[in-house]
C-alpha positions in Angstrom: 6.6 -179.7 -157.0 8.6 -179.8 -153.9 11.5 -181.9 -155.3 11.8 -179.2 -158.2 11.8 -176.4 -155.7 14.5 -178.3 -153.6 16.7 -179.3 -156.6 16.5 -175.4 -157.8 17.6 -174.4 -154.4 20.3 -176.9 -154.1 21.6 -175.8 -157.7 21.5 -172.2 -156.7 23.3 -172.7 -153.5 26.1 -174.7 -155.2 26.5 -172.2 -158.0 26.8 -169.4 -155.4 29.3 -171.5 -153.5 31.5 -172.1 -156.4 31.4 -168.5 -157.7 32.4 -167.3 -154.1 35.2 -169.5 -154.0 36.6 -168.6 -157.5 37.5 -165.0 -156.6 40.1 -164.0 -154.0 39.6 -160.8 -152.3 42.9 -158.7 -151.7 41.8 -157.8 -148.1 41.4 -161.6 -147.2 45.1 -162.1 -148.5 46.5 -159.1 -146.7 44.7 -160.1 -143.4 46.3 -163.5 -143.6 49.6 -162.1 -143.9 51.6 -161.2 -140.8 51.7 -157.5 -139.8 55.7 -157.6 -140.2 55.3 -158.0 -143.9 54.1 -154.3 -144.2 55.3 -151.1 -142.9 53.6 -149.9 -139.8 51.4 -146.7 -139.5 53.7 -144.0 -137.8 57.1 -145.3 -139.0 59.5 -142.9 -140.6 60.6 -142.9 -144.2 64.2 -143.8 -143.1 62.8 -146.7 -140.9 60.7 -147.9 -144.0 63.8 -147.6 -146.4 66.0 -149.5 -143.8 63.6 -152.2 -143.4 62.4 -152.7 -147.0 65.1 -151.1 -149.0 64.7 -148.3 -151.7 61.4 -148.3 -153.3 61.0 -149.2 -157.0 59.5 -145.8 -157.7 59.0 -142.6 -155.8 56.0 -140.8 -157.2 55.5 -137.2 -157.3 54.2 -135.6 -154.2 50.5 -134.9 -154.2 48.6 -131.9 -152.2 50.3 -129.2 -150.3 48.5 -126.3 -152.2 46.9 -125.0 -149.0 48.2 -125.4 -145.3 45.3 -127.5 -144.5 46.0 -130.1 -147.3 49.3 -131.9 -146.3 51.8 -132.9 -148.8 51.5 -136.7 -149.6 54.5 -138.8 -150.7 54.0 -142.3 -152.3 56.6 -145.1 -152.6 55.9 -147.9 -154.9 57.5 -151.3 -153.8 56.5 -154.6 -155.7 53.9 -155.9 -153.1 52.7 -152.4 -151.7 52.5 -148.6 -151.8 53.3 -146.7 -149.0 51.7 -143.2 -148.1 53.6 -140.6 -146.1 52.6 -137.4 -144.5 55.5 -135.4 -142.8 58.0 -138.3 -143.1 55.6 -140.7 -141.4 53.5 -143.7 -142.8 50.0 -143.0 -142.7 48.7 -145.8 -145.0 50.0 -148.9 -146.7 48.1 -150.4 -149.7 48.7 -154.1 -151.0 48.9 -154.7 -154.6 47.1 -157.2 -156.4 48.9 -160.6 -156.8 47.1 -161.7 -160.1 44.8 -160.1 -162.4 42.0 -162.5 -160.9 42.3 -160.9 -157.5 39.8 -158.2 -156.6 41.5 -155.1 -155.1 42.5 -151.5 -155.7 43.7 -150.2 -159.0 47.5 -149.1 -159.3 48.2 -145.5 -158.0 47.7 -142.6 -160.3 51.0 -141.4 -161.7 
């Protein structure tokens, strides 16, 4: 009976390990990359464009209906999307490298 329990435990552990190794999390890939690969929070639109070139796409601004809701501008690059508030970077979101990678959905257009 003890051997059966140990064998089942070993099989369960091996199965969990291979399942965990099969998936790549987007956050893990981004953490491995150098910070210089992405725009930094606080950079201006002109600094981002000078360093990374013109974006593939400039999405329509969102927000701004009320004074307390700032207008957010979004620029899409091949590897990431940059979010700006008042000409400054507030966030950068890396895109998925492959369909198998677990990460955020593409930006809403």
